[in-house]
C-alpha positions in Angstrom: 34.8 80.8 -188.3 37.6 81.1 -186.1 37.8 83.4 -182.9 40.0 86.1 -184.7 37.8 86.5 -187.8 35.2 87.3 -184.7 37.0 89.5 -183.7 37.8 91.1 -187.0 33.9 91.0 -187.8 32.8 92.8 -184.6 35.6 95.3 -183.8 35.8 93.8 -180.2 36.9 90.4 -178.8 33.9 88.5 -177.6 35.2 87.5 -174.6 37.9 89.8 -173.2 37.0 92.6 -171.6 39.0 96.1 -173.3 40.9 98.5 -171.2 43.1 101.5 -171.4 46.4 99.0 -171.4 44.8 96.8 -173.6 43.4 98.1 -176.9 41.1 96.4 -179.2 42.4 95.5 -182.5 41.1 97.2 -185.5 38.0 96.1 -187.5 40.3 95.5 -190.8 42.5 92.9 -188.3 45.5 95.2 -188.6 47.2 96.2 -185.2 46.1 99.3 -183.6 48.8 102.1 -183.4 49.8 103.7 -180.8 47.7 106.4 -180.3 45.0 103.9 -180.4 46.6 101.2 -177.9 46.4 104.2 -175.4 43.1 105.8 -176.2 41.0 105.3 -172.9 38.1 103.1 -172.8 34.6 105.2 -172.6 32.2 102.0 -172.4 33.5 99.2 -170.0 29.8 97.2 -170.6 28.9 98.6 -174.1 32.1 96.8 -175.3 31.2 93.6 -173.4 27.4 93.9 -175.2 28.2 95.1 -178.6 29.0 91.3 -180.5 25.4 90.4 -178.4 23.8 93.1 -179.8 24.4 91.5 -183.2 25.8 95.2 -184.6 27.5 95.0 -187.9 29.3 97.3 -189.9 27.5 96.2 -192.8 24.4 97.3 -194.3 22.2 93.8 -195.1 22.7 93.2 -191.0 21.5 96.1 -190.1 18.7 96.3 -192.4 18.1 92.1 -190.8 17.8 93.7 -187.3 15.7 96.5 -187.8 13.1 94.3 -189.7 13.2 91.9 -186.8 12.5 94.9 -184.0 9.9 96.3 -186.3 8.6 92.7 -186.2 8.5 92.8 -182.4 5.0 93.2 -181.0 4.7 96.4 -178.8 4.4 95.3 -175.0 1.3 96.0 -173.5 1.0 99.1 -171.2 0.9 98.3 -167.8 -2.2 99.6 -166.1 -1.6 102.6 -164.0 -1.4 101.8 -160.0 -3.3 103.7 -157.1 -2.8 107.8 -158.5 -1.4 109.8 -155.8 -2.6 113.3 -155.4 0.8 114.6 -154.5 -0.3 118.2 -154.2 -2.7 117.0 -152.0 -0.2 115.5 -149.8 3.7 115.4 -150.6 5.2 111.7 -150.9 8.5 110.9 -149.7 11.5 111.9 -151.6 12.9 108.3 -150.5 9.9 106.6 -152.3 10.3 108.3 -155.6 12.1 107.2 -158.7 14.4 109.2 -160.3 13.5 108.4 -163.9 9.6 108.6 -163.6 9.3 110.8 -160.8 6.7 108.0 -159.2 6.3 105.9 -156.6 8.4 102.5 -156.8 7.4 100.2 -158.7 9.3 96.7 -158.7 12.0 98.2 -157.3 15.4 97.2 -157.9 19.0 98.7 -157.5 22.1 98.7 -159.7 25.8 98.3 -158.6 26.0 101.4 -158.1 23.9 100.9 -155.1 20.8 102.8 -156.0 17.4 101.8 -156.8 14.8 102.1 -159.5 12.0 100.8 -161.1 12.6 97.6 -163.2 10.7 98.6 -166.2 12.4 102.1 -166.0 16.0 100.8 -165.6 15.1 98.2 -168.4 14.1 101.4 -170.5 17.0 103.5 -169.5 19.2 100.4 -171.0 17.4 100.1 -174.0 17.7 103.6 -174.9 21.4 103.3 -174.6 21.7 100.3 -176.5 19.2 102.4 -179.6 21.8 105.1 -179.1 24.9 102.5 -179.6 22.8 101.1 -182.9 22.9 104.3 -184.0 26.5 104.9 -183.3 27.4 101.7 -185.4 25.5 102.4 -188.5 27.1 105.5 -189.2 30.2 104.2 -191.1 32.5 107.3 -190.7 32.2 106.2 -186.5 33.6 102.6 -187.3 36.5 103.8 -190.1 39.9 102.5 -189.0 41.2 106.5 -189.0 38.0 107.5 -186.8 39.1 108.4 -182.8 35.0 108.3 -182.0 33.8 105.7 -179.2 30.4 104.7 -178.7 28.2 106.2 -176.0 28.8 105.3 -172.5 26.2 103.7 -170.4 25.7 105.9 -167.3 23.9 105.6 -164.2 20.5 107.6 -163.8 21.4 108.4 -160.4 24.8 109.4 -160.3 26.2 109.6 -164.2 28.6 107.5 -163.4 30.0 104.4 -165.7 27.9 101.3 -165.4 30.3 98.2 -166.3 27.4 95.7 -165.4 23.4 95.6 -166.1 22.8 93.1 -162.9 19.5 94.0 -161.6 19.1 92.7 -157.7 15.7 93.5 -156.1 15.3 95.8 -153.5 12.7 93.6 -151.5 13.1 96.4 -148.3 12.2 99.3 -150.7 9.2 97.3 -152.4 7.7 96.9 -148.3 7.6 99.6 -147.8 6.5 101.0 -151.2 3.5 98.9 -150.8 3.0 99.7 -146.7 2.7 103.7 -148.4 0.3 102.7 -150.7 -1.8 100.9 -148.6 -1.9 103.5 -145.7 -2.0 106.4 -148.9 -5.7 106.4 -149.1 -6.4 106.4 -145.3 -3.6 109.6 -145.1 -5.1 111.5 -148.3 -9.1 111.3 -146.7 -7.7 112.9 -143.3 -5.8 115.4 -145.4 -8.6 116.5 -147.6 -11.1 116.2 -144.7 -8.4 118.9 -143.2 -8.1 121.0 -145.6 -11.9 120.4 -146.1 -12.1 122.0 -142.3 -9.4 124.6 -142.9 -11.3 126.2 -145.9 -15.0 126.4 -143.7 -12.4 128.0 -141.3 -11.2 130.6 -143.5 -14.9 131.1 -144.9 -16.3 131.6 -141.6 -13.3 134.3 -141.0 -13.8 135.7 -144.0 -17.7 136.1 -142.8 -16.6 137.3 -139.7 -14.6 139.7 -141.1 -17.6 141.0 -143.3 -19.9 141.0 -140.4 -17.2 143.2 -138.3 -16.4 145.6 -141.2 -20.9 145.8 -141.9 -20.7 146.5 -138.0 -18.3 149.2 -137.3 -19.7 150.8 -140.1 -23.2 150.8 -138.8 -21.7 151.6 -135.6 -20.2 154.8 -136.2 -23.4 155.8 -138.2 -24.9 155.5 -135.2 -22.5 156.9 -133.2 -22.5 160.0 -135.6 -26.4 160.2 -135.0 -26.0 159.8 -131.6 -23.6 162.9 -131.7 -26.3 164.9 -133.6 -29.2 164.3 -131.4 -26.7 165.0 -128.3 -25.9 168.4 -130.3 -29.4 169.0 -130.9 -30.8 167.9 -127.3 -28.0 171.0 -126.0 -29.2 173.3 -128.4 -32.6 172.6 -127.1 -31.6 173.2 -124.0 -29.9 176.4 -124.2 -33.4 177.7 -126.0 -35.5 176.3 -123.3 -33.4 178.0 -120.7 -33.3 181.2 -122.7 -37.5 181.0 -123.0 -37.6 180.4 -119.2 -35.4 183.6 -118.4 -37.3 185.0 -121.2 -40.7 183.8 -119.6 -39.5 184.7 -116.0 -38.7 188.8 -116.9 -42.2 188.7 -119.0 -44.0 186.9 -116.2 -42.5 189.8 -113.7 -43.1 192.7 -116.2 -46.7 191.7 -116.2 -47.0 191.6 -112.3 -45.2 195.2 -112.4 -47.7 196.3 -114.8 -50.9 194.5 -113.1 -50.1 196.0 -110.4 -49.9 199.5 -111.7 -52.8 199.2 -113.8 -55.0 197.7 -110.5 -53.8 200.4 -108.8 -55.1 203.0 -111.6 -58.2 200.5 -111.3 -58.8 201.5 -107.9 -58.3 204.3 -108.2 -61.0 205.6 -110.9 -63.0 203.4 -109.4 -62.7 205.0 -105.8 -63.4 208.4 -108.4 -66.5 206.9 -109.9 -67.8 205.9 -106.6 -67.1 209.4 -104.6 -68.6 211.3 -108.0 -71.4 208.7 -108.0 -72.3 209.1 -104.4 -72.5 213.1 -104.8 -75.1 213.0 -107.5 -77.1 210.6 -106.5 -76.8 212.4 -102.2 -78.4 216.0 -104.8 -80.9 214.1 -106.5 -82.5 212.5 -103.6 -81.9 216.1 -101.4 -80.6 214.2 -98.7 -77.8 216.3 -97.9 -78.1 217.8 -94.3 -77.0 221.3 -94.4 -75.3 222.3 -91.2 -77.3 225.1 -89.8 -81.0 224.5 -90.4 -84.4 225.6 -89.1 -87.2 223.1 -88.1 -89.9 223.4 -89.3 -92.8 222.7 -87.0 -95.3 220.1 -87.1 -92.6 218.3 -89.8 -90.2 215.3 -88.9 -86.7 216.3 -89.3 -84.8 214.8 -92.4 -81.7 213.4 -91.8 -78.6 213.3 -94.9 -78.0 209.4 -96.5 -73.9 209.0 -95.3 -71.7 208.2 -97.5 -70.1 205.5 -98.0 -66.1 206.3 -97.7 -64.1 205.2 -100.4 -61.3 202.8 -99.8 
């Protein structure tokens, strides 16, 4: 089969890359119209990769391609690498893949200069190929009158068209990620220890706050009790002073009353002694008359002197 027949079957030339100035021939071999010739190319990389994918407008070829894909064994899941707790310690943004949002694993960079994980960017290419394959499986998309173009392969970071799928390993970034992964456990341990210490400090502060609150409450209660005792002591002092004054008054009054009673008792005692003395003298006959005569042969009788009252 000649090259022209290959071009007619696939819709794109096998070796030449389509451009805006040179339109690809139609699927039926006819010359493209002026509108088709001036239509801009939306996918520079897909046009070259479409024949390599074996995409055919016929249904038998599409079914055979799907059968081959189903027959291929699924790749084994790669074991998970070092688990990194982003909540514990944030990961530098420059070490994260924009597709999986994890640290780079086997980093490579594309023609746009941005780096991705090799598995992530290959999966990105595979998803694009699936969309292209689905596009060509729809007969209306490849009809001569159709103006639809296959989806364009865009870069994950810049969303600009990728004309090449060449991947170059990023050695410097790989070494940086390996160094980061080797130092990460120690940093996580230090960060975990620091957070534990901070938690202990917070707990100590909370306990200190509770103790201060309880102490302040007890201190206020003691201040209240002390104020009550001071009020009671002041009232007791006032009552004591009043009692002292009352006692002094009572003592003075008692002294005055006792003095009067003593004088009355002395006076009554003097009266009683005087009366008793008179009665005794009269009974004994010892009272000497002022004018009397002595009887001869008798001794003179003398009267007993009265005791003078004080």
